[in-house]
Kinemage of the C-alpha trace (Angstrom):
@kinemage 1
@onewidth
@group {chain A} dominant
@subgroup {mainchain}
@vectorlist {calphas} color= white
{ca met a 1} P -0.059 0.051 0.005
{ca gly a 2} L 2.928 2.436 0.502
{ca ile a 3} L 3.411 5.315 2.923
{ca pro a 4} L 0.359 7.594 3.240
{ca his a 5} L 0.812 11.006 1.843
{ca arg a 6} L 0.375 12.446 5.533
{ca phe a 7} L 3.851 10.891 6.470
{ca ser a 8} L 6.962 12.655 5.264
{ca leu a 9} L 10.580 12.071 5.958
{ca asn a 10} L 12.960 15.195 6.149
{ca arg a 11} L 16.398 14.230 6.058
{ca thr a 12} L 19.141 16.448 7.382
{ca asp a 13} L 22.948 15.339 7.305
{ca ser a 14} L 22.839 11.766 8.811
{ca ser a 15} L 19.761 12.292 10.876
{ca ala a 16} L 16.140 11.583 9.863
{ca asp a 17} L 12.931 12.601 11.461
{ca gly a 18} L 9.464 12.406 9.944
{ca arg a 19} L 6.129 14.017 10.764
{ca leu a 20} L 2.914 12.138 11.201
{ca ala a 21} L -0.535 13.627 11.144
{ca val a 22} L -2.896 11.556 13.340
{ca lys a 23} L -6.586 11.562 14.322
{ca val a 24} L -7.307 10.858 17.824
{ca thr a 25} L -10.023 9.183 19.742
{ca pro a 26} L -9.586 9.897 23.639
{ca gly a 27} L -11.338 7.813 26.111
{ca ala a 28} L -11.464 4.648 23.849
{ca arg a 29} L -12.047 1.144 25.140
{ca glu a 30} L -8.781 -0.047 23.654
{ca glu a 31} L -5.593 1.612 22.604
{ca ser a 32} L -4.790 1.070 18.873
{ca val a 33} L -3.152 2.715 15.826
{ca thr a 34} L -4.966 1.999 12.608
{ca leu a 35} L -3.875 3.136 8.990
{ca thr a 36} L -6.736 3.908 6.801
{ca glu a 37} L -6.792 5.282 3.202
{ca thr a 38} L -7.142 8.764 4.450
{ca ala a 39} L -5.579 8.923 7.956
{ca val a 40} L -3.698 7.421 10.770
{ca leu a 41} L -6.213 6.872 13.701
{ca val a 42} L -4.986 6.623 17.286
{ca lys a 43} L -7.206 5.425 19.993
{ca val a 44} L -6.203 6.001 23.680
{ca arg a 45} L -7.909 5.100 26.920
{ca ala a 46} L -6.805 8.371 28.541
{ca pro a 47} L -9.406 11.151 28.732
{ca ala a 48} L -8.877 14.529 27.029
{ca asp a 49} L -8.179 16.194 30.240
{ca lys a 50} L -5.096 18.177 31.400
{ca gly a 51} L -2.801 16.613 28.318
{ca ala a 52} L -3.476 13.005 29.488
{ca ala a 53} L -4.599 11.924 26.090
{ca asn a 54} L -1.765 13.785 24.419
{ca glu a 55} L 0.883 11.855 26.479
{ca ala a 56} L -1.115 8.652 25.739
{ca val a 57} L -0.930 9.382 22.105
{ca leu a 58} L 2.878 9.761 22.165
{ca ala a 59} L 3.317 6.558 23.989
{ca val a 60} L 0.860 4.493 21.808
{ca val a 61} L 2.438 5.814 18.537
{ca ala a 62} L 6.162 5.202 19.791
{ca arg a 63} L 5.128 1.659 20.917
{ca ala a 64} L 3.583 0.941 17.461
{ca leu a 65} L 6.624 2.199 15.726
{ca gly a 66} L 9.114 0.330 18.081
{ca leu a 67} L 10.677 3.501 19.212
{ca ala a 68} L 11.305 4.956 22.746
{ca pro a 69} L 8.582 7.612 23.650
{ca ser a 70} L 11.186 10.301 23.793
{ca arg a 71} L 11.524 9.877 20.002
{ca val a 72} L 7.953 10.984 19.499
{ca arg a 73} L 6.761 14.651 20.288
{ca leu a 74} L 3.769 16.823 19.779
{ca leu a 75} L 4.164 19.668 17.010
{ca arg a 76} L 0.573 20.808 16.695
{ca gly a 77} L -2.848 20.042 17.963
{ca ala a 78} L -2.510 20.040 21.766
{ca thr a 79} L -6.362 20.823 22.104
{ca ser a 80} L -7.460 19.210 18.918
{ca arg a 81} L -8.259 15.587 17.802
{ca glu a 82} L -6.186 16.082 14.716
{ca lys a 83} L -2.363 16.306 15.771
{ca leu a 84} L 0.963 16.631 13.968
{ca leu a 85} L 3.757 14.601 15.638
{ca ala a 86} L 7.457 14.662 15.068
{ca val a 87} L 9.007 11.172 14.904
{ca ala a 88} L 12.879 10.959 15.286
{ca leu a 89} L 13.896 7.919 13.376
């Protein structure tokens, strides 16, 4: 299927990082990351309260990519269900 258009790699020197746009469902029954034709959907159990869901999103995405949680950070969308994440590869 290939990499969705919402994921891009920006390489500088020998390092690589990517940006990943996700749609989040806080307060979900199960935590998951799902790739659809149009979006990357992230479901987290944490409620959308005081940044709890944002922290959970970073952890779930890092786990799904096999990365340390410190390698994923929030760029945009702290109060929105649509978020842009930076992923250090």
